[in-house]
VEXDREN-2710 file (C-alpha; in Angstrom, 1 decimal):
% VEXDREN-2710
k/r/px/py/pz
1/UNK/-25.6/-51.3/-9.9
2/UNK/-22.3/-50.9/-8.2
3/UNK/-21.5/-47.2/-6.9
4/UNK/-18.1/-45.8/-6.0
5/UNK/-17.0/-43.5/-3.6
6/UNK/-14.2/-41.5/-4.9
7/UNK/-11.7/-40.4/-2.1
8/UNK/-10.8/-36.7/-2.2
9/UNK/-7.2/-36.3/-1.0
10/UNK/-6.9/-33.8/1.6
11/UNK/-4.0/-31.9/2.2
12/UNK/-2.3/-31.4/5.7
13/UNK/-0.7/-28.4/7.7
14/UNK/1.6/-28.7/10.2
15/UNK/0.6/-26.1/13.0
16/UNK/2.5/-27.1/16.2
17/UNK/2.0/-30.1/17.4
18/UNK/-1.0/-31.5/15.5
19/UNK/-2.4/-31.7/11.7
20/UNK/-5.2/-29.9/10.6
21/UNK/-6.6/-31.2/7.1
22/UNK/-7.6/-28.3/4.5
23/UNK/-9.4/-29.3/0.7
24/UNK/-8.1/-29.2/-2.2
25/UNK/-8.7/-26.0/-2.4
26/UNK/-7.2/-25.2/0.9
27/UNK/-10.4/-24.4/2.7
28/UNK/-10.2/-25.6/6.4
29/UNK/-12.1/-28.7/6.7
30/UNK/-13.0/-28.8/10.3
31/UNK/-13.8/-25.2/11.5
32/UNK/-12.7/-25.2/14.6
33/UNK/-9.6/-26.4/13.8
34/UNK/-8.2/-22.8/13.4
35/UNK/-5.9/-20.7/14.9
36/UNK/-4.1/-17.4/14.9
37/UNK/-0.7/-19.4/14.7
38/UNK/-2.8/-21.5/11.4
39/UNK/-3.7/-18.0/9.3
40/UNK/-0.4/-17.4/10.1
41/UNK/1.5/-20.5/8.3
42/UNK/-1.5/-19.9/5.3
43/UNK/-0.7/-16.2/5.2
44/UNK/3.3/-16.8/4.6
45/UNK/2.4/-19.3/2.4
46/UNK/0.2/-16.9/0.4
47/UNK/3.2/-14.5/0.6
48/UNK/1.7/-11.9/2.8
49/UNK/2.6/-10.7/6.2
50/UNK/-0.8/-10.3/8.3
51/UNK/-1.9/-6.5/9.4
52/UNK/-4.1/-5.0/11.5
53/UNK/-6.7/-4.9/8.3
54/UNK/-6.1/-8.7/7.7
55/UNK/-7.3/-9.4/11.0
56/UNK/-10.1/-7.4/10.8
57/UNK/-11.1/-8.9/7.9
58/UNK/-10.3/-12.4/9.3
59/UNK/-12.3/-12.2/12.6
60/UNK/-15.2/-10.7/10.9
61/UNK/-15.3/-13.7/8.4
62/UNK/-15.0/-16.0/11.0
63/UNK/-17.8/-14.6/13.6
64/UNK/-19.4/-14.5/9.9
65/UNK/-19.2/-18.1/8.8
66/UNK/-19.6/-19.0/12.7
67/UNK/-23.2/-17.5/13.0
68/UNK/-24.9/-17.9/9.2
69/UNK/-22.6/-21.2/8.1
70/UNK/-22.0/-19.3/4.7
71/UNK/-19.2/-16.4/3.8
72/UNK/-20.0/-13.6/3.2
73/UNK/-19.9/-11.0/0.4
74/UNK/-17.5/-8.6/-0.4
75/UNK/-20.3/-5.9/-0.2
76/UNK/-21.5/-7.4/3.5
77/UNK/-17.7/-6.9/4.4
78/UNK/-17.4/-3.5/3.3
79/UNK/-20.5/-2.3/5.3
80/UNK/-20.0/-4.1/8.1
81/UNK/-16.4/-3.5/8.9
82/UNK/-15.6/-0.6/6.2
83/UNK/-15.6/2.2/8.2
84/UNK/-14.0/0.2/11.2
85/UNK/-10.6/-0.3/8.6
86/UNK/-10.8/2.9/7.1
87/UNK/-9.8/4.4/10.8
88/UNK/-6.4/2.3/10.6
89/UNK/-5.8/4.0/7.3
90/UNK/-7.2/0.9/5.1
91/UNK/-9.2/2.0/2.2
92/UNK/-11.7/0.1/0.1
93/UNK/-8.7/0.2/-2.8
94/UNK/-6.5/-1.2/0.3
95/UNK/-8.1/-4.1/1.3
96/UNK/-8.1/-5.4/-2.2
97/UNK/-4.9/-5.3/-2.2
98/UNK/-4.6/-7.0/1.3
99/UNK/-5.6/-9.7/-0.2
100/UNK/-4.7/-9.9/-3.6
101/UNK/-5.1/-13.3/-4.6
102/UNK/-8.8/-13.9/-5.2
103/UNK/-9.6/-11.2/-2.0
104/UNK/-13.0/-12.6/-0.4
105/UNK/-11.3/-16.1/-1.3
106/UNK/-8.1/-16.0/0.0
107/UNK/-9.2/-13.8/2.9
108/UNK/-11.4/-17.0/3.6
109/UNK/-8.6/-19.9/3.1
110/UNK/-6.7/-17.8/5.9
111/UNK/-9.9/-17.2/7.7
END
């Protein structure tokens, strides 16, 4: 029986002097390729200007993924950092607006 391994095409995002590979859905292939510059490039492509509310979520997502190797659910995010981002005036409703192209999925692409 012959089996063929299909090569997936990966997209490349230019970040400064180096190229960062992402899969066909826009997620990083290598967790350690991330930088704030990368996040800003992806956000700009998705028509977002990152503010404190965004950065708090992004850094939480990265820390959570680093520890558990899975992204957190929206409930976990709200429970863990909801009060902290509320201090900046970022309510639950505004948090949903902060990542309008898919909430956690969009935030995870940036993170």
